N, C-alpha and C positions, 0 to 999 in steps of 0.2 A: 078437734084442736085447730085453732086458727093458724094460718101460715105466718111465719116470722116476717116482721116488717123489714124489708130490704133497704139498706143504706144506699142512697143515690150518689153517684159520682158526678162531681161538678168540676169545671175547668178552673174557676177562681171565684172568690166571693165578690159581690157587687162593690163597685167603687163608691156608690152613694146608697145609703140605706133608708132614706126617707124623702118624700116629696109632698109639699104642702101647698094648698091653694092660697093665693094672695087675698087679703081683705076678709078672711073668714076667721072670726074669733072663736076660740074653744071648739075647733073643728073635731069631729069624731074621727077616730083612727080606723084604718082598714089594714089588716095584717096579711102580708103575703110571705110565704116561707122562701128560703134561699133556693131550695130545689125547684119550687114552682117558678121562681124568677128565672132559673137556668133553662127550664123548658121553653119559656117565652123568648129568652135571648137566642137560644139555638134555632128555634123555628121561625120567629119573626125577624130577627136581626141577621142571623147567619144563613137563613133560608134553607135550613135542613128539613127533610121530611120527618114525619113522626117516627118512622122506623130508624132513620139515621140518628135522630135524637135519642131514641131508646138504646141504641148500641153505644153511643157516647156516654150515656148516664148509667149504663149497666142495669137497666130495668126492662120490663116488657113494654111493647107499644101501647097496650091498654093503659098501663100506669102513666105513661107519658101523656096520652090523650086526656086522662082524668086530671093530672096536674095542670096541663095547659088550659083546659076549659075553666077550672077553678080560678087560675091566675087571671085569665082574661076577664072573667066576671068581676073579680075584685078590682082590677084596674079600671074597668068601665064604671063600677060603683064609685070609685074615688073621683074620677073625672066628672061624672054626671051629678054627683051629690056633694061635691066639695069636701071630700074626706081626705085626711092625711094618709098617704100610702106609705106604710112601713115595711121594709124587707128585713126579716129577722127570723131566726130559728129554723126548724126543719130537721129532717134526719138525712144528713149528707156527709160525704167525705171528699176532700180535695184530691183530684187525680194525681197519682205519683208517677205516671208514665210507664208502668210495668205491664200494661195490657196492650193488645194489638189495636183495639178500637179506642183510639186516643187522638185528641185534637192536636196535641203537641205544643200547646201554647203555655198554659200554666205549669206544666211539668218541668220545663226548662228552668223556670224560676224556683220551683220547689227543690229540684236537684241541687241548684246552687246554694240554697239555704242549708240542705243536708251536708254539703261539702264544707260549708262554713262552720257548721256545728262540730263536725269531725276535727276540723283544724283547731277550733277553740279548745276542744277537750284535750287535744295533744299538747296544747300550750298551757295546760293547767287551769283552763277556764270552763265553767259550767253555768248553765242558766236553768234553775230549778223552779218548777211551779208546784204549789201545794193547794189542794182543794181547801178553801179557807172559810171559817165562820167563827167570828168573835174570838180570834186567837187560837182556835183549835183546828185540827185536821177534820174537815167535813167528811161525813161517812158515805155519801151517795154521789159518786162522780157525775152521773147524768143529771143530777139536780143542783149541782153547785152553781151558786150565783156569783162567786168571787174566787179568783186565784190570787195567792200571794206569790209573787215572782221574785226570786233572789238571783243576783249576779254574784258569782263566786270566782275568785282568782287565787290560785295557790292555797287552797283550803281556807280562804278567808272570805267572809261575806262582805262584799264591797257596798252593796245597797240592796234595798228591797222595796217593793210597792204592791199595793192591793189593786187588782184590775178586775172590773166588772165584766161578766161574760155577755152582757147585753142581750139576755134572753136565749143565748145559744144553748143547745142541749144535746146530749148523747153523741151521735156521730159528728155533729158540728163542732164539738169542743176540741176534737183532735186538730181540725183545721184552725181553730182559734189559737191553739198552742203553737202550731207551726208558724202562724202569722207573727206571733210574739217571739219566735226563734228559741223556743224552749226545747231543751234536749233531754230533760229528766222530769218525771212527774212523781209526786208523793201523794197518795190518796188513801181513802178507806175502802169501801166496797166498790166494785166495778164489774160490769157485765162483759160477756164474751165479745159482743159486737164492738164495744168501745176499746177493748184490749186489742182486737185486730186492727182497728183504725190507728191506734197509737203505734203498733208494731210497723204498719205500712209507712207511717210518717217518720220512723226512725227514732221515736221517743222511748227512752228507757223508763220502765214502770216499776215503782215500789208501792205495791198495794197492801191493804190490810193493816195500815198504820193508823194509830189513834194518839190522842194527847195533844200537847202544845205544838203548834206548827214550827215555831222557831227552834224548839228543842229537837224536833224531828230532822230538820235540815242540818243542825249541828252534829247530830248523831250520824247522818249520812256522810258528812265531811270527815268525821273521825273514823268511819268504817265500822260502826257498831249499831247501825239502824236495824231494829227488829221489824221485819216485814214478812208477808206471806206471798210467795211466788205463785201460788195457786188460788189466790183470792178470787171469789166470785161475788156477784151482786147479792147483797143480803137484804135488800129492800122488802122482799116478799117472804123471807124465810119464816116469819111468824105464822104464815098461813099456807105455806107450801104443802103441808100435810093434807089440807082440805082440797085445794084446787090443783096441786102439783105443778104450779108454775108452767102451765102449758103454753102460755103466750110470752113473747119477748117484749116485756114492758119495762120501761125505765132502764134499759140496758141489760135486763136479766135474760140469760140464755134460755132458761127453762130446762126442765129435766124430764 
């Protein structure tokens, strides 16, 4: 049985997510994940050792070295061969400041966002995100390409808009929702790792929901939304009998 893929802790998402060479038309793209970027930032910019970086990211030193070397190669490839360097995706979560090994930077901002969310909810305001696909509640949280985000005041939907996740997946989506100041999520299937990341971010989860997204939000407002508090990832259920979901893939905890 393979070891579960551990979600990497990062201080904050990059301020810039792409770098392109001037004068190069139709340049090829070179992709670097957010957690790989964080390893380079901590080691090369913050001058941390690999061990210190590992402690800050909540992973082993070997994992950090592997991420760092992969990222450095991609950066060199981009510079030497005129490729667009894109920073996106990865398996990570934003540090919430509840651990001893913490840089103390991003956490202060995140805590202020949580306090703002609590204040809003006390004032009858909510910001609800729904995994969204063609008007329906998308059934695989870790694969969702779009969220529909609703601003709600006094049980009335003020406005809503569809936001693309820009390639974020699994653990990264919790950070994406925090950045958009979401305090409540409605979705279909969701794995244990993602559930934990949402809980750490202070986001209330209503999983196991299907059907029209707008209707689901209205049902939530009215207090009659049908959901499953024990929902799990269903992406592999059709074949769990054969391989028993031994690996944590697509957010699935495995059994």
